[in-house]
C-alpha positions as CSV (number, residue, x, y, z in Angstrom):
1,M,-0.2,-0.2,0.3
2,A,1.7,3.3,-1.4
3,E,2.3,6.1,1.2
4,I,-0.5,8.9,0.8
5,A,1.5,12.4,-0.5
6,Y,-0.6,15.0,1.1
7,P,-0.5,18.8,0.5
8,P,0.4,21.2,3.4
9,V,-2.0,20.7,6.4
10,V,-3.9,24.1,7.7
11,F,-4.6,24.0,11.3
12,E,-6.5,27.0,11.8
13,T,-10.4,26.7,11.3
14,H,-13.5,27.8,12.4
15,P,-17.0,26.4,13.5
16,S,-18.8,27.1,10.6
17,R,-16.1,24.9,8.4
18,Y,-16.5,22.1,10.7
19,R,-17.6,19.3,8.7
20,H,-17.1,16.3,11.4
21,W,-18.2,17.9,14.3
22,H,-21.4,19.7,15.5
23,L,-21.1,21.9,18.4
24,T,-24.4,23.7,20.4
25,V,-24.3,25.5,23.4
26,Q,-27.3,25.5,25.7
27,G,-26.7,27.5,28.6
28,S,-23.7,25.7,30.9
29,V,-23.8,22.9,28.6
30,A,-22.1,22.6,25.9
31,T,-22.5,19.3,23.5
32,L,-19.9,18.3,21.1
33,T,-21.5,15.4,18.5
34,M,-18.6,13.3,16.6
35,R,-20.3,13.1,13.3
36,V,-17.5,12.2,10.8
37,Q,-18.3,12.4,7.5
38,E,-16.7,9.1,5.5
39,D,-15.8,10.9,2.1
40,G,-14.4,13.9,4.4
41,G,-10.8,12.8,5.0
42,M,-8.0,15.5,4.5
43,W,-7.1,13.4,1.4
44,P,-10.2,12.5,-0.4
45,G,-10.3,9.1,-2.7
46,K,-7.7,7.4,-0.2
47,Y,-9.7,6.4,2.4
48,E,-12.8,6.6,4.2
49,L,-13.8,7.3,7.6
50,K,-15.8,4.7,8.3
51,L,-17.7,4.3,12.0
52,N,-16.2,7.8,13.4
53,S,-12.7,6.8,12.7
54,Y,-10.8,10.1,12.3
55,D,-8.1,11.5,10.8
56,L,-6.0,14.4,11.5
57,G,-8.7,16.9,10.1
58,V,-10.9,15.5,12.8
59,D,-8.7,16.6,15.1
60,V,-8.3,19.6,14.0
61,E,-11.7,21.0,14.2
62,L,-11.9,19.1,17.6
63,A,-8.5,21.2,18.8
64,D,-10.3,24.5,17.5
65,A,-13.7,23.4,19.4
66,V,-11.7,23.6,22.7
67,Q,-9.8,26.3,22.6
68,R,-13.2,28.3,21.3
69,L,-15.3,26.7,24.4
70,R,-12.3,27.9,26.8
71,F,-12.7,32.1,25.3
72,E,-15.8,32.4,23.2
73,H,-18.0,30.6,25.6
74,P,-17.0,30.9,29.2
75,A,-20.3,30.1,30.6
76,V,-20.2,26.7,29.6
77,R,-19.2,24.7,32.4
78,A,-20.0,21.6,31.2
79,V,-19.1,19.7,27.7
80,V,-20.7,16.7,26.7
81,M,-19.0,14.9,24.0
82,T,-21.1,11.9,22.3
83,G,-21.7,10.6,19.2
84,G,-23.7,11.3,16.1
85,Y,-24.4,8.1,15.0
86,D,-26.3,4.9,16.2
87,K,-24.4,2.2,18.3
88,I,-20.9,3.6,17.9
89,F,-19.0,6.4,19.6
90,C,-15.6,6.5,17.8
91,A,-13.8,3.7,16.3
92,G,-10.4,5.2,16.5
93,A,-8.1,6.6,14.5
94,N,-8.8,5.4,10.8
95,I,-6.9,2.2,10.2
96,R,-6.5,2.5,6.5
97,M,-5.1,6.5,6.9
98,L,-2.6,5.0,9.4
99,A,-1.6,2.4,7.3
100,Q,-1.1,4.6,3.9
101,A,0.6,7.7,5.7
102,S,4.6,8.2,6.1
103,H,6.0,7.2,9.5
104,A,6.8,10.9,10.7
105,F,3.0,11.8,10.0
106,K,2.0,8.8,12.1
107,V,4.3,10.1,14.8
108,N,3.1,13.6,14.4
109,F,-0.7,12.9,13.9
110,C,-0.1,10.9,17.5
111,K,1.5,14.0,19.1
112,F,-1.4,16.5,18.1
113,T,-4.2,14.4,19.0
114,N,-1.9,14.2,22.4
115,E,-1.9,17.3,23.1
116,T,-5.6,17.6,22.4
117,R,-6.9,15.4,24.8
118,G,-4.3,17.1,27.0
119,G,-6.1,20.6,26.1
120,I,-9.4,19.0,27.5
121,E,-8.0,17.8,30.6
122,E,-6.1,21.2,31.1
123,A,-9.7,22.7,30.8
124,T,-11.0,20.8,33.5
125,A,-8.2,21.3,35.8
126,N,-7.8,24.2,35.4
127,G,-11.4,26.2,35.8
128,G,-13.2,25.7,32.2
129,A,-15.5,23.3,31.6
130,V,-15.6,19.7,32.8
131,Y,-15.7,17.6,30.0
132,I,-17.8,14.0,30.0
133,A,-17.8,11.1,27.6
134,A,-21.4,10.3,27.2
135,L,-20.2,6.9,24.6
136,N,-23.8,6.2,23.0
137,G,-22.1,3.2,21.5
138,T,-18.7,1.7,21.2
139,A,-15.4,3.5,21.9
140,S,-12.7,1.0,20.8
141,G,-8.8,2.4,20.1
142,G,-8.3,6.1,20.2
143,G,-12.4,6.6,20.6
144,Y,-11.6,5.1,23.8
145,E,-8.7,7.5,25.0
146,L,-10.7,10.7,23.4
147,A,-13.3,9.7,26.2
148,M,-10.0,8.9,28.6
149,A,-9.2,12.6,28.1
150,C,-12.8,13.5,29.3
151,K,-13.3,13.7,33.4
152,E,-16.2,11.3,33.2
153,I,-17.0,8.2,31.0
154,L,-20.4,7.1,30.7
155,L,-21.4,4.4,28.6
156,I,-24.5,2.8,27.3
157,D,-25.7,-0.2,28.9
158,D,-27.5,-2.0,25.5
159,G,-25.9,-5.7,25.7
160,N,-23.2,-4.4,22.7
161,S,-21.7,-1.6,23.6
162,A,-18.1,-2.0,24.9
163,V,-14.4,0.2,25.5
164,S,-11.9,-1.3,24.4
165,L,-8.4,-0.6,23.3
166,P,-7.3,-3.2,20.9
167,E,-3.9,-1.8,19.2
168,V,-1.6,-4.8,20.3
169,P,-3.8,-7.8,19.3
170,L,-5.3,-6.1,15.7
171,L,-2.7,-3.5,14.7
172,G,1.2,-4.6,16.2
173,V,1.2,-1.1,17.9
174,L,0.0,0.8,20.6
175,P,-2.6,3.2,22.0
176,G,-0.8,6.0,20.3
177,T,-2.2,8.4,22.2
178,G,-1.7,7.8,25.8
179,G,-4.0,5.0,26.2
180,L,-1.9,2.8,28.3
181,T,-0.5,5.9,30.6
182,R,-3.8,7.3,31.4
183,L,-5.6,3.7,31.9
184,T,-3.2,3.2,35.2
185,D,-2.1,7.0,36.0
186,K,-5.1,8.6,35.5
187,R,-7.9,5.9,35.6
188,K,-6.3,4.2,38.3
189,V,-7.1,0.7,37.1
190,R,-4.8,-2.1,38.3
191,R,-1.6,-2.9,36.1
192,D,-2.7,-6.8,35.8
193,I,-6.4,-5.7,34.7
194,A,-5.0,-3.3,31.9
195,D,-2.7,-5.9,30.4
196,V,-6.2,-8.0,30.0
197,F,-7.8,-5.1,28.7
198,C,-5.0,-4.4,26.6
199,T,-4.9,-8.0,24.7
200,K,-8.5,-8.6,24.5
201,A,-9.5,-6.9,21.4
202,E,-13.1,-6.8,22.0
203,G,-13.0,-5.4,24.9
204,F,-15.6,-4.8,28.3
205,K,-19.1,-4.1,28.0
206,A,-20.6,-1.8,30.4
207,R,-20.9,-4.4,33.7
208,D,-17.2,-5.0,33.6
209,A,-16.5,-1.7,32.5
210,V,-17.8,-0.1,35.2
211,R,-16.1,-3.3,37.9
212,Y,-12.7,-2.2,36.7
213,R,-12.8,1.5,36.2
214,F,-13.2,1.9,32.6
215,V,-16.1,3.8,32.6
216,D,-17.7,6.0,35.5
217,A,-20.9,4.8,35.0
218,A,-23.6,3.2,32.4
219,F,-27.3,3.5,31.6
220,P,-29.8,1.5,30.0
221,R,-30.9,2.6,26.7
222,S,-34.4,3.5,28.0
223,K,-32.7,5.8,30.5
224,W,-29.3,7.3,28.7
225,Q,-30.1,10.5,27.6
226,A,-31.8,11.3,31.3
227,G,-28.6,9.8,32.6
228,V,-26.3,12.2,30.8
229,D,-28.8,15.1,31.4
230,A,-28.5,14.7,35.0
231,R,-25.0,14.2,35.3
232,A,-24.5,17.5,32.8
233,Q,-26.5,19.3,35.1
234,A,-24.7,18.1,38.4
235,V,-21.4,19.0,37.0
236,V,-22.5,22.4,36.4
237,A,-23.9,23.0,39.7
238,G,-20.6,21.8,41.0
239,N,-18.7,24.2,38.7
240,P,-19.6,28.0,39.0
241,M,-18.7,30.3,36.1
242,A,-15.9,33.2,36.9
243,A,-17.7,36.4,38.1
244,D,-15.6,38.4,35.3
245,A,-15.6,36.1,32.9
246,F,-17.3,37.2,29.0
247,P,-16.9,36.1,25.2
248,V,-13.8,36.6,23.3
249,E,-14.0,35.9,19.8
250,L,-10.5,34.4,18.5
251,E,-10.1,36.5,15.4
252,A,-8.5,34.7,12.3
253,L,-4.6,35.1,12.3
254,E,-5.0,35.1,8.6
255,P,-0.6,34.7,7.8
256,T,0.8,36.0,4.6
257,E,2.5,32.9,3.3
258,S,5.4,32.2,0.9
259,V,5.2,28.2,0.4
260,G,8.3,26.7,1.8
261,H,10.0,30.1,2.3
262,Y,8.1,32.1,4.9
263,V,5.3,32.4,6.8
264,E,4.5,35.9,8.0
265,Y,1.7,37.2,10.8
266,H,1.4,40.3,12.8
267,H,3.7,39.7,15.4
268,V,5.7,36.4,14.4
269,K,7.7,36.0,11.6
270,V,9.1,32.6,10.7
271,T,11.8,32.3,7.3
272,I,12.2,28.7,6.1
273,D,15.9,27.9,4.7
274,P,15.5,24.6,3.0
275,V,19.3,24.1,2.2
276,T,20.7,23.9,5.2
277,R,17.3,23.1,6.9
278,V,16.8,25.9,9.3
279,A,14.0,28.0,9.9
280,H,14.3,31.4,11.8
281,I,11.3,32.5,14.2
282,T,11.4,36.1,15.8
283,V,8.6,36.7,17.9
284,A,8.2,40.8,18.0
285,A,7.3,42.5,21.1
286,P,4.1,44.6,21.8
287,T,4.0,48.2,20.4
288,T,0.6,48.8,21.5
289,A,-1.0,48.8,25.3
290,P,-2.6,45.8,26.4
291,T,-6.5,45.3,25.9
292,K,-8.9,42.4,27.0
293,S,-9.5,41.3,23.3
294,S,-8.2,38.4,21.5
295,S,-6.2,41.0,19.5
296,T,-4.0,41.6,22.2
297,W,-0.8,40.7,22.1
298,S,-0.4,38.7,25.3
299,L,-3.1,36.4,23.1
300,R,-2.4,37.5,19.5
301,A,1.3,36.8,19.6
302,W,1.2,33.3,21.0
303,R,-1.7,32.5,19.0
304,E,0.6,33.1,16.0
305,L,3.4,31.3,17.6
306,D,1.3,27.6,18.2
307,D,0.5,28.1,14.4
308,A,3.6,28.1,13.6
309,L,4.7,25.2,15.4
310,M,2.3,23.2,14.1
311,R,3.1,24.1,10.7
312,L,6.4,23.7,11.1
313,R,5.9,20.5,12.9
314,V,3.8,18.6,10.3
315,N,4.4,20.6,7.4
316,H,8.6,20.7,7.1
317,L,9.5,17.6,8.1
318,D,13.3,18.3,6.6
319,I,13.4,21.7,8.6
320,G,15.7,20.3,11.8
321,L,16.7,23.4,13.7
322,L,14.5,26.4,14.7
323,V,16.2,29.8,15.8
324,L,14.5,31.5,18.2
325,K,14.9,35.5,18.0
326,T,12.8,38.5,19.8
327,T,12.9,42.1,18.7
328,G,11.3,45.2,20.7
329,D,10.7,46.5,24.0
330,R,11.8,44.3,26.7
331,D,9.2,46.6,29.1
332,A,6.4,46.0,26.6
333,V,6.2,42.7,26.8
334,I,6.6,43.2,31.0
335,A,3.6,45.1,30.5
336,A,1.8,43.0,28.7
337,D,2.6,40.6,31.3
338,A,1.6,42.5,34.4
339,A,-1.7,43.5,32.7
340,L,-2.7,39.7,32.9
341,D,-2.4,39.6,36.7
342,T,-4.9,42.0,36.7
343,Q,-7.2,41.2,33.8
344,G,-8.9,38.4,36.1
345,W,-10.6,35.2,34.1
346,F,-9.0,37.0,30.7
347,G,-5.5,37.3,32.2
348,H,-6.0,33.8,33.7
349,E,-7.1,32.2,30.2
350,V,-4.4,34.1,28.3
351,R,-1.6,33.0,30.5
352,L,-2.6,29.2,30.7
353,F,-3.0,29.4,27.0
354,Q,0.9,30.5,26.7
355,A,1.6,27.5,28.6
356,R,0.1,25.4,26.5
357,V,2.1,27.1,23.4
358,L,5.4,26.6,25.1
359,R,4.8,22.8,25.9
360,R,3.9,22.5,22.2
361,L,7.5,24.0,22.2
362,D,8.9,21.7,24.0
363,N,7.3,18.8,22.1
364,M,8.6,19.6,18.9
365,A,11.0,17.2,17.4
366,K,13.5,19.7,16.2
367,S,16.3,21.7,17.8
368,I,15.8,24.4,19.2
369,F,18.4,27.4,19.3
370,A,17.8,30.9,20.8
371,L,20.4,34.0,19.7
372,I,20.1,37.1,22.3
373,E,21.5,40.0,19.9
374,P,21.3,44.0,21.2
375,G,17.7,45.1,20.2
376,N,16.2,41.5,21.4
377,A,13.1,41.3,23.8
378,F,13.9,37.8,26.0
379,A,11.9,39.6,29.1
380,G,9.0,38.3,31.0
381,S,6.9,35.4,28.9
382,L,9.4,35.6,26.1
383,F,12.4,34.7,27.9
384,E,10.7,31.3,28.7
385,L,11.8,31.2,24.5
386,A,15.1,31.2,26.2
387,L,14.7,28.8,28.8
388,A,13.2,26.5,26.7
389,A,15.9,26.1,24.0
390,D,18.5,23.5,23.6
391,R,20.9,25.7,23.8
392,S,21.3,29.5,24.0
393,Y,23.6,32.2,22.5
394,M,23.6,35.7,24.3
395,L,26.2,38.2,22.4
396,A,29.2,39.8,24.8
397,D,29.2,43.0,23.4
398,D,31.6,45.7,24.0
399,D,28.8,48.1,24.9
400,G,26.8,46.1,27.3
401,I,23.4,46.6,26.1
402,N,22.7,43.1,25.3
403,K,20.7,42.2,28.2
404,V,17.5,40.0,29.3
405,R,15.4,40.3,31.8
406,P,13.5,37.5,33.6
407,T,10.5,38.2,35.8
408,T,8.5,36.5,38.3
409,V,6.7,34.6,35.3
410,S,9.1,32.3,35.2
411,G,8.4,31.0,38.7
412,G,5.1,29.1,37.9
413,A,3.1,30.8,35.6
414,F,3.9,28.1,32.4
415,P,4.8,24.4,33.8
416,M,6.2,22.1,32.0
417,H,4.8,18.5,31.5
418,S,7.1,17.6,34.6
419,G,5.3,20.0,36.8
420,L,8.8,22.1,36.8
421,T,9.5,25.5,35.8
422,R,11.9,26.1,33.3
423,L,14.2,27.5,36.0
424,Q,13.8,24.8,38.0
425,A,14.6,22.3,35.7
426,R,17.7,24.1,34.1
427,Y,19.4,23.9,37.5
428,P,18.8,20.3,39.2
429,A,21.7,20.3,41.4
430,D,21.1,23.6,42.7
431,P,17.2,24.5,43.6
432,A,18.2,27.8,44.9
433,T,19.4,29.6,42.1
434,P,16.2,30.2,40.0
435,G,15.3,32.1,43.8
436,R,18.4,34.3,43.2
437,I,17.6,34.5,39.8
438,L,14.0,36.0,40.3
439,A,14.3,38.4,42.9
440,F,17.7,39.7,40.9
441,D,14.7,41.9,39.2
442,N,17.0,43.9,37.1
443,V,18.1,43.5,33.6
444,I,20.9,40.6,33.5
445,D,24.0,41.5,30.7
446,A,26.1,38.6,29.2
447,E,28.8,38.8,31.9
448,T,26.1,38.2,34.9
449,A,24.2,35.7,32.6
450,T,27.6,33.8,32.7
451,E,28.2,33.8,36.3
452,L,24.4,33.0,36.9
453,E,24.5,30.1,34.1
454,L,21.5,31.6,33.0
455,V,22.5,31.1,28.8
456,T,24.6,28.0,27.2
457,M,27.4,30.6,26.1
458,T,28.6,34.0,26.0
459,P,30.7,34.8,22.5
460,D,32.4,38.0,22.4
461,E,31.6,40.4,19.5
462,I,34.7,38.9,17.2
463,D,33.7,35.4,18.1
464,Y,30.1,35.4,18.1
465,H,28.8,35.0,14.7
466,D,31.2,32.4,13.7
467,E,30.4,30.1,16.3
468,V,26.7,30.5,15.9
469,R,27.2,29.6,12.0
470,I,29.6,26.6,13.7
471,A,27.1,25.3,15.8
472,I,24.3,25.9,13.5
473,E,26.0,23.9,10.6
474,E,27.6,20.8,13.1
475,R,23.8,20.7,14.5
476,C,22.5,19.9,10.9
477,S,24.9,17.8,10.3
478,L,24.0,15.6,13.1
479,S,22.0,12.1,12.6
480,P,17.9,13.5,13.5
481,D,16.9,10.2,14.8
482,A,19.8,10.3,17.4
483,L,19.1,14.1,18.1
484,T,15.4,13.3,18.7
485,G,15.8,11.0,21.1
486,M,18.6,12.7,22.9
487,E,16.4,15.7,22.9
488,Q,13.4,14.5,24.1
489,N,15.6,12.4,27.1
490,L,16.9,16.0,27.5
491,R,13.8,17.8,27.6
492,F,11.8,15.7,29.8
493,G,13.9,15.1,32.9
494,G,12.7,15.6,36.2
495,P,10.4,14.1,38.1
496,E,7.7,11.6,36.4
497,S,3.8,12.6,35.7
498,C,1.3,11.0,33.8
499,E,2.0,13.8,30.6
500,N,5.8,13.4,31.3
501,K,5.6,9.5,30.5
502,I,3.0,10.2,27.1
503,Y,5.8,12.6,25.6
504,G,8.9,11.0,26.7
505,R,8.2,7.3,26.9
506,L,5.4,6.2,25.5
507,T,5.9,8.8,22.0
508,A,9.4,7.0,21.8
509,W,8.2,3.7,22.2
510,Q,5.4,4.3,19.5
511,N,8.2,6.0,17.2
512,W,10.1,2.7,17.4
513,I,7.1,0.5,17.1
514,F,5.4,2.2,14.1
515,Q,8.8,1.6,12.0
516,R,9.2,-2.2,12.8
517,P,8.1,-4.7,10.6
518,N,6.1,-6.6,12.9
519,A,3.6,-3.2,12.4
520,V,4.8,-2.0,9.1
521,G,6.5,-4.7,6.8
522,E,4.5,-6.3,3.8
523,R,2.6,-8.7,6.3
524,G,2.8,-6.6,9.4
525,A,-0.2,-5.9,11.1
526,L,-1.4,-2.8,10.5
527,K,-0.5,-3.6,6.7
528,M,-2.9,-6.6,7.2
529,F,-5.5,-5.2,8.7
530,G,-8.9,-6.1,7.2
531,A,-7.1,-8.6,5.0
532,P,-8.2,-12.3,4.7
533,E,-4.7,-13.3,5.6
534,Q,-2.8,-13.3,8.7
535,P,0.2,-11.3,9.8
536,I,3.7,-12.7,9.8
537,F,5.7,-11.9,12.9
538,D,9.3,-12.0,13.6
539,Y,8.9,-13.9,17.2
540,K,12.4,-13.0,18.5
541,R,11.6,-10.2,21.2
542,T,13.8,-7.3,21.5
């Protein structure tokens, strides 16, 4: 089966353009109904999205809906996610799509869907709407993983509907969107029962699903809707809306693009060099006063950066290094950050969004260098970009005007997947240093940055450009496989969390399994799915 040759993916959408999800809002309860159009795949004619199975296009719409509910519908306190077809909630990721997709696309697809499910979990955890999965039929594979992203799972008890994770017995791969980790870490399923569940292709129906904690409750068909409605209202009663919340319409980004060369937004510019395999990302500081609107820099610029990262991840696989720069008035960045502290619900939501963008940067399978040069705006929230980089180079200029300004936002506003701040992760052997840096409360020049070990290197004006050039050339000459493994290990240090396991461990194993002949060989389980012949395995364990 030939791999799909696909056009660039566009990640920005709007409910008026949804094909696979229907969003309705009634007071404090929203309903997201998944009704996937069989002929609505991202690559028409290549596969059919049967049984509410999904491809990346379906998840792009879901990610947009989750984001819009946060900002545009703050009165919504409970989101009921259900299926639009009888007897089926979701059959998971479309197998034909996966079998035909390139290895890189499969891995990036799993990563994006995990980030979307993480957004659902973060909404529930941090004061947004609580998500309830109302499984009106069978939920298998990625369908059940989608349900596990919700705080509560309700299953119809009709004698047929079940939940399952059949990837191991049917496809020779793993539940790619965190299924194994969420089973044990989130739903607290016993390891031996999880073992049975993950090798039992047909899964568990209502009675056993409730008994073993795979779902929270089950209702017979005659009481199904009443049970779902009652649970949603109970969630609403315990999840009041912030008193100062108001709808914030997310304006369209509308970047200017030259395919393969640059993408330019209002505050963010990406220049792509396909020859050197480097993308230069420049984020400009705000030039207008903060407002409580979608166009304010703290929301608009970070939405632009988020969109740019997703485009680079999926559409520019050959790009191996992201070079981050900032420009403009660092005091304007600090003022924009300070405004969020006074903007109540709006400021809280924007800062949570910025944290999600930074975690997406952590998840990039590309090297990241930050270049700190005169005129930079690496201050406050933008200084987190330098902390997120694998390396940072700061020019030690003779005039001493090249400076950075860490602020208290680096003390906890932007937690990594581990729960640590990036400053804490930077100094594992010296936990007192982050506090000293934040207490400094002033601009920091290259000499002080060296003393504090705040940046990687501080070459002088004679050596800076050569050192940076050589570092970039060297990085891009190394094995991309080895670099991805190295970077993910180094970025995901610190204490383990559910998210750390998913991105730092499960994703690595899935990446490996997706390349093994037992899964994707000509007679591998993924390629042979639905065929009359059985897959052929190499039974040597490694």
